[in-house]
N, C-alpha and C positions, 0 to 999 in steps of 0.2 A: 444774632442774625443781620444781615444788611439787606436792602432793597434800593437798588440806584443810589449807592452810597452810606443811604438814612439808616440809621438801627431801625429796624421792623418793630419793634415794640411788641404789644399782645399779638399773641397766635389765635386767629378767632378758632370759634367753638364749633365743628361741623365744617364738611368740605365736600368738595367732589365726589369722593367716594365714600363717604360716610356721613350723613347728614346727624343733625341734633334731632332725637326725635322724642324728646322728655317732655315734661311739664314743668317749665320755671316761675315761679310767683318771690318776687323780689321782696313782697313784703312792704312795699313802700321806703325801701332804701334807694339809696343813689350812687352813681359810679362816677368818681370823679378824674379827670383829666384823663380818657382812656385816649391812648395813642396805638395806633395802628399804621403801619407803612408797609402794604402786601403786594405780590405779585400775584397773589392765588386767584382762583376764578370767583370764589366769593368771599367778599371782605365785610366784615362787621365783629360786634360782640358774638352775634352767631354767624359764621360766614353762611352756611347753610342750614335751614331748619324744616323738615319734614314731619307732619301728622303733630306737631306740636302744637304747645300754648307756651305764650310768655305773656306775664302781666306783671303791673305792680312794681315797675323798676324805672328809674331814672337815671341818665346820662348827663354828666355837667360838665361844661368845658371840654379841652382836647381836639384831637384830629385824626380823620380816617381817611386815609388815600389808597387809593388802588392803581396799579401800573399794569398796563394790559390784563388787567380783571374783567370779568365778564359784569358782575353786580356788587357795588359798593355802596353802603351804609351805615351809621353807627349802630342802631340795634341789629340789623340783620341784613346779609346782602341779598339773600332771596329767601321766603317762607311759602311753602307748599304743603297744600292739603288734599283732601279728597271732597265731593259735591256733598255727601252724606254729613259729614261734618262740618264744613261750611256753612250748612242749612240748620244746623242745630247748636252752635257755638261761636263765642267770639274767641277767635285763635290770639289774635294779639290786644289787648286792652290796658287801658291804664300806664300807657308807657309815655316816656317824653326823652327827647332830646335836647339839651339847652345850649345853645352857645357852642356847639360842636361843628367845626367846620368838616367839609365833606369835598373832597376832591376826588376825579379819576381820570388818568388818560391812557392813550395808546389806541392800537390800531382794533383791539379786540374789546374793547370797553362796550358793553349796551346800555346799562341803567344807571343812574346815581341818585341816591334819594337823603333827604332830611334825616329820617327815621328810617325806611324798609327802602331797598332796590328796588326788588322785584316782590309783588307778592298776589297770590292768589288765595291769600286767607284774609278772613275778614280783620278790619283793624277798626279800633273803637276806643272814644275818651282818649285819645293821643293827639300828641303835638309834637313840634319843632321848630327850632328859633335860628338854627345857623345857615350860615350860608351855602350852596351847593353847587358846585362848578362839575361838567362835564365837556373834556376838551377833547374828546374821540376824533379822528381825522381820517377816518378809512371811507375811501368814496361808497356811496350806498349805505352808508353805517346806520344804525340806529340812533345814537348821539341822545339818549333821553335822559331829562334830568326833572327832578319834582321836589317841590319844598320839602313834601312830607314823605311821599313815595314815589319811586322813580314811574314804574307800570304796574297799575292795577288791573288783574286777571278775574275777571268772573268774580269779580267778590266784591263785599261794601266796605266804603270807610264812610262812618258816622262819627257826630259829634266830636270833630276833629278841627285842627287847625294848623297853619304854618306861616311862619312869619321872614323868613329869612330869603335874601336875595339867591335868585336862580338863574345859571348861565347855561347854555348849552347849544348844540350845533343842529338839532333838527327839532324833538317833539321836547318845550319846556314849558312849565306850567308852574304856578307858585304854590300849588296843592299838588298836584300829579302830573307827570310828563304825559303820560298816555293813562286811560281810561277805557277801559274794557269792559266795567262794571258797573256799580253804583255809588255815587256822592251825593249824600244826602246830609243835613246840617252841619255844614262845615264851613270854613273860611279861609281866603289867605290873604296877607297882607303886604307881603314881600314884594320888590321890584324884580320884574320877568326880562331876561336879556338872551336875545338869539343871536349867535353869533355866527350861525352859517351861512353860506351862499349857494345859489343854486344856477347853473348853467342853461337849465332846459331839457336836460337829459333826462328821458323818460323813465331810465334804469335808477335813478335817484329820486331824492325827495327834495321839496324846499322845507325852508324853515317854518314850525309850526310855534308861535309862542302866544300863551294866554293866561291871563292873571289867575285863573284856577287851573286850567287843564291848556296842555298843549295840543294833542290828537286826542279827539273822543271818537270812540265807537270801530267798529268794522267794516268793511263795505259789503253790502247786501246783508247785515246782520238782522235788519228789522230794527224794533223799538225796544227790544228789552236789554240790549247791549249799549252800552254808555249813556247812563240815565244820570240827571243831574237834578236835584230838586232842593229847595229852600238852603242856599249857599250864596256867597257873595265874594267877591275879590276887590282890593284896593290898590294894588301894587301897580306902577308905570308898566307898561309893556312896549319893549322897544325890541330893535333888530337892525342887524348889520346890512343886510339886504333888504332895504325898504321896498324893492320892484316885483323882487321873487321872492316873497315870503308872506305868510298867512298870519296876521296878528289879530287877536281882540280881546277886550275887556274881560272875558269870561274864558273864552275856546278859542284856541287857534284855528283848528280844523273840525269839524264836525260832519263824519260820515255816516253814522246810526244811532240809534238812540234817542231820547226825548230829553227836553230841559225845561222846567217850570217853577214860578217862584223864584228865582234868581235874580241878582244883583250886580253892577259893577261900579266903578266911581269914574263918572266923566270929569269931574275937577282934575282928577291924577292923567286922564288921558284924553285931552280934548280934541285932538288929532284923529281917534278913532270913530270911524262911522259907525260901531256897531258892537256888541257885545262879542261877537262870531266874525272871525276872520274869514272864512269861507264855510260854507255849508252844502252838503248835496242834497238836494231840496227831493230829488228824486225819490230818496230815501228817508227824509228825515222833514217832518212838518210841523212839531212842535218843539220850537227850540227859543222859550221866550228869555230873557235877560234883559232888564228894564237900567239904562243909564239913570245914576242918581248923581245930586252933588254930594259931596263931604257933608256938607248941612243936610243934607237929607238921608245921608245914610246913619246919621245921628239923631235922629227922629223916630220914636219907637212907631207910631202911626202907620209909617210907611210901608212897616212890615205886618200888620195884624189887621187893617183897614182898610178900606179903598180911599185914596186919597188922590189930587190933581198930582203929583209928585210920581206916582206909581201906575197913572192911566185909569185912575178910578176902578182898580182890580184888585179886590182883597185877597194878599198872599196867603194869609191865615196861617202866618210863624205862631207858633207855640211858647209861650215865655212862661216859665215856671224856674224852681230850683234846680229841677234835673235837665232842664232843656236849656232853650235860648236865656240869656239874661241881660239886661239893660240898666245900664248905670246914666240915668239922667245929669250927672253932675259932669260927666264927661273926662273923670278921673281914670276910668277902668276902659281900655282898649280903644283909645279916642275918642270914647263916646259911640262907639258903634257896637254892635249885637256881639257880644260874647257867649261863651259856651259854659254852663253851670256841670258839677259834680255830678254824673249818674251812679245812684246808690239803689243795689238790688236791696230787694227785702230781705230781711234777716230774721231767724228765730232764736230768740233766747229761752234757755231752759236751765230752772234754778232749784236746787232740792231744798226740802225743809221752808218752803216760805208759800205763803196764797199771795204775795202781791201782784199785781197785774202790769205787765207792759204790752201798750200797743195806742190805741186813741186814748185822749184824753179823757173821755166818759165810756168806756168800753161795758159793753152788755154780755155777759158771758152767764149760761144757767147755773154751772156749779162753780165753787173755787175751783182753781186749776194751779197746778206747779209751772205751768208755762204758759208764754203767750206769743203772738205774732207781733212783730216790730216790722212794718210796712213803710213804704215810701212815702216820705212826708210826715211821719209820725215824729213825735217829741217825745223827751223822757220826763215830760210835766205830769205823767199818770203814775211816777215811781212814789210810792207810800212811804 
């Protein structure tokens, strides 16, 4: 099959008619050099996924291209679930796209993302490093691009990050183009480039470019939609139309929600006056975003104690093996905070043994053939 004279490559699993509805566990395996070139509405390894779970899989290299598609991304074009499942499970977890180039074009394109195009399902412990480009050209278009997720709807992204360059004409963010949900304990380090122009027509929208999020919240939605906590961005933020665009080290435009404990790089964005390009102050009163130099971003104390650099306010970030980590040598993530692996507690059951598994000095009333291995425990207790 060909799309615009180029081989179509892999056919996405799930489409506009029949979405993928199962449970996919990649068991830690990777898919190398996935290539998709499609004009389908939903483009990705999973084009459209509904009430599904996808976990423990990585995509390495390759390219994903959508022409006149709606949602384009390497792992999934669109992921959809319901409120009950969203509140009780991690739909997308332990997934990544390393060096996968993502691009979308045409008049019908809505979102492009480094991992997921549009998601109203939770995303946890996931990351993406490839470049993301949206060249949607229709007047009044959405034109959304995000380093990890193009558009987040009523869901949560946590313990996740992106590092690829993100380019687009409307809502462009290093982590998410649009955030209508919650982002916590996450970061973006890639450059953000806004390519749109605006003539002032009220029926269209100016370019919104942010180091972390392009457009945050929904007008008149209150404080619960568009929340950002304990996150940071270091990428440069630029726009072609410097007069009619909103640019912020963290968020391009914020119209609802709240933001606390967040930081952005003043070194990489010396001309930006704030972490927020525009804030709808009638609806948003809490929008904290502290500018730190790159040297101060590489100083642990600025994240877990009150210092002069952070305005003498303790952000109270948690550093541990399963949350934020810090490499004082500077060899990991340029010395900036990075995220550890999140491991859930598991139970190990063995037959015909009275060995204990758990804390190094377990206290059990009687010998047992099973024990609980909790987060942070070691195997030092194996007899």
